C-alpha positions as CSV (number, residue, x, y, z in Angstrom):
1,X,-2.9,0.2,4.0
2,X,-2.5,1.3,0.3
3,X,-4.0,-0.2,-2.3
4,X,-3.5,-0.4,-5.8
5,X,-6.6,-2.6,-7.9
6,X,-6.8,-2.2,-11.7
7,X,-9.4,-4.1,-13.6
8,X,-10.8,-4.3,-17.1
9,X,-7.1,-3.2,-19.1
10,X,-6.7,-4.0,-22.7
11,X,-4.5,-2.9,-25.0
12,X,-4.5,-3.7,-28.8
13,X,-1.7,-2.6,-31.6
14,X,-3.2,-2.6,-34.3
15,X,-5.4,-5.7,-34.8
16,X,-2.6,-7.9,-32.1
17,X,-4.0,-7.5,-28.7
18,X,-1.5,-7.9,-26.2
19,X,-3.4,-7.0,-23.1
20,X,-6.9,-8.5,-22.1
21,X,-8.8,-7.6,-19.3
22,X,-6.6,-7.9,-16.8
23,X,-7.2,-7.3,-13.4
24,X,-5.2,-7.1,-9.8
25,X,-4.5,-5.7,-6.8
26,X,-1.6,-5.2,-4.7
27,X,-0.9,-4.3,-1.3
28,X,1.7,-2.0,0.5
29,X,4.7,-4.6,2.1
30,X,4.0,-7.0,-0.4
31,X,6.3,-7.8,-3.2
32,X,4.5,-8.8,-7.1
33,X,5.8,-10.1,-9.8
34,X,5.1,-10.5,-13.1
35,X,6.6,-12.9,-14.8
36,X,6.2,-14.1,-18.5
37,X,7.4,-15.0,-22.4
38,X,8.8,-12.0,-24.5
39,X,5.9,-9.8,-25.5
40,X,3.2,-11.1,-23.7
41,X,2.7,-7.4,-22.1
42,X,4.9,-6.8,-18.9
43,X,5.8,-4.0,-20.0
44,X,3.0,-2.8,-21.5
45,X,1.3,-3.1,-18.4
46,X,3.5,-1.2,-16.1
47,X,3.7,1.2,-18.6
48,X,-0.3,1.8,-18.7
49,X,-0.8,1.7,-14.8
50,X,2.3,4.3,-14.4
51,X,1.1,6.7,-16.5
52,X,2.7,7.0,-19.6
53,X,1.1,4.7,-21.5
54,X,-3.1,4.3,-22.6
55,X,-5.0,1.5,-22.0
56,X,-8.0,0.9,-24.9
57,X,-9.8,0.4,-21.2
58,X,-9.0,0.7,-18.0
59,X,-9.9,0.8,-14.7
60,X,-6.5,1.7,-12.3
61,X,-7.0,3.0,-8.1
62,X,-4.3,3.9,-5.6
63,X,-6.7,4.3,-2.1
64,X,-9.6,4.7,-3.8
65,X,-8.8,7.7,-5.8
66,X,-9.5,6.3,-9.4
67,X,-6.5,7.4,-11.9
68,X,-7.4,8.5,-15.7
69,X,-4.6,12.1,-16.0
70,X,-1.4,11.9,-16.7
71,X,-1.7,14.6,-13.3
72,X,-1.9,11.5,-11.4
73,X,1.5,10.4,-12.2
74,X,2.7,11.7,-8.2
75,X,0.4,9.3,-6.4
76,X,1.8,7.1,-9.1
77,X,5.5,7.3,-7.5
78,X,5.8,5.5,-5.0
79,X,4.8,2.4,-7.2
80,X,8.3,0.8,-7.7
81,X,9.2,-1.3,-10.6
82,X,12.6,-2.8,-12.2
83,X,13.1,-4.6,-15.3
84,X,15.4,-7.5,-14.5
85,X,16.1,-11.1,-14.7
86,X,18.6,-12.8,-14.0
87,X,20.5,-15.0,-15.4
88,X,20.5,-17.4,-12.9
89,X,16.8,-18.0,-13.4
90,X,16.6,-18.0,-17.5
91,X,19.5,-20.9,-17.1
92,X,17.7,-22.8,-13.8
93,X,14.0,-22.2,-16.7
94,X,16.6,-23.4,-19.6
């Protein structure tokens, strides 16, 4: 079974710490949602996982293979990201 494992992801922009020691494991066939307020680091975390942004510290494995380089994009390509929130969900929270 395919498995994505991230550990100790940290990211700061200047003096503002966006992510601190984030850990997450996901397996094929499961749906994982990242929920949080605007500016809480959801998109930043996904960009680090996809390799489009580098974390200050990070450890990412996919199927026991450590991902460290931009050239690992072909390995990351099966990971799906849809940044969308329906208005009905937003209305329920308000």
